[in-house]
C-alpha positions, 0 to 999 in steps of 0.5 A: 416654629411660631405658635398658632392659636385656635383663635387665629386659625378661626379668624383666618379660615373662611367662614361657613367652612364645616368643622374640620376633624382634628388631623385636618385642623392640625394640618391647617395649623402647620401650614400657618406655622410654615407661613409665619416662619417664611417657609410657605409663600403661597397656599392654593387649595384646589377647588375643582373635582380633580385628585389634586387637593392643593398647591403650596409654593415653598420658599426653600432652595434645598429639596431635602429640606422641602421633603423634611418639612412636608413629611411633618405635615399631620395629613401626610404623617397620617397617610391622608395626603401625598405630596410631590416636590418640584424645583422651580423659580419665578421671574424677577418681580413676580408676585400675586396681585394685592 
């Protein structure tokens, strides 16, 4: 998997964000690694007051592979987050603006 430096992460993460603890920092690094590997297409942190912390769109057709990748996430390994996997598809030509 691609190596992601602390400097890259500091450049990419929103400015003014409180310092993350080590497990959260490694969780974010893992998401950057998945993105660099073409496995994570979209990461959407959820900012409202629900229990849902975020949504990620994986570029993986095999559900077992998706589970295997998610189980390696530092926050999931530490028991701080749980996840659900749902099989879905996009319509041809779908993309985020910009």
